C-alpha positions in Angstrom: -8.4 -9.3 -23.8 -9.4 -10.2 -19.7 -10.2 -8.3 -16.4 -7.9 -8.4 -14.3 -9.0 -7.9 -10.9 -6.8 -6.7 -8.1 -6.7 -7.1 -4.6 -4.6 -4.5 -3.1 -3.8 -5.1 0.6 -1.9 -3.4 3.1 -0.1 -5.6 5.1 -0.7 -6.2 8.8 0.4 -4.1 12.1 3.9 -4.1 12.3 6.1 -3.7 16.0 7.1 -0.1 14.4 3.0 0.5 13.2 2.5 0.0 17.3 5.4 2.2 18.4 3.3 5.1 16.1 7.3 5.9 14.7 7.5 6.2 10.8 8.2 2.6 8.7 9.3 3.3 5.1 12.2 0.4 4.2 12.4 -0.1 8.1 11.9 -3.7 8.0 9.5 -4.7 10.9 8.2 -7.9 12.2 4.5 -8.6 11.8 3.0 -7.8 15.6 0.4 -10.4 17.0 -2.4 -8.2 16.1 -1.0 -7.8 13.0 -0.8 -11.8 11.9 -4.6 -12.0 13.5 -6.2 -9.0 11.2 -3.9 -10.5 8.1 -5.8 -14.1 8.9 -8.9 -12.6 9.3 -8.8 -10.8 6.2 -8.2 -14.6 4.5 -10.9 -15.6 5.5 -13.3 -13.0 4.4 -11.3 -13.6 0.8 -11.0 -17.4 1.5 -13.6 -18.2 -1.5 -11.4 -15.8 -3.9 -9.3 -17.9 -6.4 -5.9 -16.3 -6.8 -3.7 -16.5 -9.9 -0.9 -14.9 -8.3 0.6 -12.9 -5.3 3.3 -10.2 -6.0 4.5 -8.2 -2.7 6.9 -5.6 -1.6 10.5 -8.0 -0.4 9.9 -6.2 2.6 9.2 -8.9 5.9 6.1 -7.2 6.9 4.5 -7.7 3.0 5.5 -11.5 3.2 4.5 -12.1 6.5 0.5 -10.8 5.4 0.7 -12.2 2.2 1.4 -15.7 3.5 -1.5 -15.8 6.0 -3.6 -14.4 3.7 -2.9 -17.0 1.7 -3.2 -20.1 4.3 -7.0 -19.4 4.5 -7.6 -19.7 1.4 -10.1 -22.5 -0.4 -7.8 -23.1 -3.5 -4.3 -24.0 -4.1 -1.8 -21.9 -3.2 -0.6 -20.0 -6.1 3.0 -19.0 -7.1 4.6 -15.7 -5.1 7.0 -12.8 -6.1 8.3 -10.5 -3.9 9.0 -7.1 -6.1 11.6 -4.6 -5.2 9.1 -2.0 -7.0 6.4 -2.7 -4.2 8.5 -0.9 -1.4 7.3 1.9 0.3 8.3 5.6 -0.2 12.1 5.6 1.5 11.6 8.6 4.8 15.4 9.4 4.7 16.4 10.8 7.5 12.9 10.1 9.0 12.7 6.5 9.1 11.5 5.5 12.4 10.9 8.5 14.0 8.2 9.2 16.1 5.5 11.0 14.3 4.4 13.4 16.8 8.1 15.6 16.2 7.8 16.0 12.8 6.1 19.3 13.3 8.1 21.7 13.9 9.7 20.5 10.7 7.0 20.2 8.7 6.0 23.3 9.6 9.7 25.2 9.2 9.0 23.6 5.4 5.5 24.7 4.6 4.2 27.2 6.7 0.9 26.4 9.3 -1.3 27.1 5.8 0.1 24.8 3.6 0.4 22.3 6.2 -3.6 22.3 6.7 -3.7 23.0 3.0 -1.8 19.1 2.5 -3.5 18.2 5.3 -6.7 18.5 4.9 -6.5 18.3 0.2 -8.1 16.3 -1.6 -4.4 14.8 -2.7 -3.0 15.0 0.4 -1.3 11.5 1.3 0.9 13.0 -2.2 1.1 16.2 0.0 2.6 13.8 2.4 5.1 12.6 -0.2 6.1 16.1 -1.5 6.6 17.4 2.3 9.2 15.0 2.8 10.9 15.8 -0.1 10.7 19.0 0.8 12.4 18.4 4.6 14.7 16.1 3.6 17.8 16.9 3.7 19.8 13.8 2.6 19.9 12.9 -0.7 16.6 13.7 -3.0 13.3 11.2 -2.1 11.2 10.1 -4.6 8.7 12.2 -5.4 4.5 11.4 -5.5 4.4 11.5 -9.0 7.8 9.5 -9.3 6.2 6.5 -6.6 2.4 6.9 -7.6 3.8 6.1 -10.9 6.4 3.3 -9.5 3.3 1.4 -8.8 1.4 2.2 -11.6 4.0 1.2 -13.9 4.0 -2.6 -11.5 1.0 -3.0 -12.3 0.3 -2.8 -15.3 3.0 -5.3 -16.0 1.5 -7.7 -13.5 -1.1 -7.5 -15.9 0.3 -7.8 -18.9 2.1 -11.3 -17.8 -1.4 -12.8 -17.0 -3.3 -10.7 -19.4 -6.0 -12.9 -21.9 -8.5 -13.8 -19.5 -9.8 -12.7 -16.2 -7.3 -13.6 -13.0 -7.7 -12.5 -9.6 -3.7 -11.2 -8.3 -3.3 -10.5 -5.0 -1.1 -8.1 -4.1 0.3 -6.9 -0.5 2.0 -3.5 -0.1 2.3 -0.4 1.7 -0.1 2.4 3.2 1.9 5.3 1.6 2.7 3.7 -1.6 -1.2 2.4 -2.3 -2.9 5.9 -0.8 -0.3 7.8 -3.4 -1.9 5.0 -6.1 -5.0 5.2 -5.3 -4.9 9.7 -5.5 -3.4 9.4 -8.2 -6.7 7.5 -10.0 -9.2 10.0 -8.4 -10.4 7.8 -5.7 -10.2 9.3 -1.9 -8.0 8.4 0.6 -8.6 8.5 4.7 -6.8 11.4 6.3 -4.5 8.6 7.9 -4.1 6.4 5.1 -5.2 3.0 4.2 -5.6 1.4 7.2 -3.4 -2.1 8.1 -4.7 -5.3 6.4 -7.8 -2.9 4.3 -8.3 -3.8 0.8 -8.6 -2.0 -2.4 -9.9 -3.5 -5.7 -8.8 -2.3 -8.5 -9.6 -3.6 -12.1 -7.1 -3.7 -14.7 -9.3 -3.8 -18.3 -8.0 -2.1 -21.9 -5.6 -0.7 -20.5 -7.0 1.4 -18.0 -7.4 1.2 -13.7 -10.7 1.5 -12.7 -11.6 1.3 -8.6 -14.1 -0.6 -7.4 -14.2 -0.2 -4.1 -11.5 1.6 -1.3 -13.0 -1.4 1.9 -13.6 -4.6 -0.4 -15.2 -7.1 2.7 -15.2 -9.7 1.1 -17.7 -12.5 2.7 -18.3 -12.7 6.2 -16.5 -15.7 8.5 
C-alpha cells in the first residue's frame, strides 16, 4: 500500500470573515483578498501533482480549490464536493459577531473554565463543545463527532485512492480542520488554522501522521 499525502487547506477569506462574524454553514463568497491568497497558495503548490481535489459543498471552499488548481503545472485533477467536509454548524450563533458571544460563554462556563477552554491544549475542540452547551436549539455536533466526521471522510478517500503514493488536495474549514488536528495530538494556533494555510497529513498503514502544520511549498 502506498502513502496518501493529504494537503489540508482552510478556504480563503470571505465576506463574513472580513466582518468578524461566525461562519459555519453560511454560504459566503471569497473576498478579493481571499481569491488573491488562494492563487498565491496555488503558485506555491504548483509543482505538486494532485490525483484528486475534494472540497465541501459550500462556495468558499470550491472557489478556493478552483483558484489553487488554476495555478498548478499539471492537468486538472477530478474535483468532488462533499457535505462531510462542511464546517461546524453554529446553530443560533451563525453570523453572530464574535464579541457578542462573551456574555453567553460566561454564563455557560464561568470565567475560569472560559480561560481553560481558550488556552488549553485542545482549545478548538473545547470551543466546539462550548457552542453545544450554549445552544438553545437542537444539540450541535460534539467535538468527538466533528473530528470523527473528518477522520472517516479522509479514511474513505485514502481507501479509494490507495495502492500507490498519491497527493490529495482537501479544501475545508477552520474549526473542522483544527478539531481534526487536535484529535491527532497536533497543536493549533489560538485563533485556529488561518485562511489558506496548509496542513500536510500522511495516511499510511491505516494511521494519520502530521507532517507539518504550515506547509510552505515552493516560493513563487
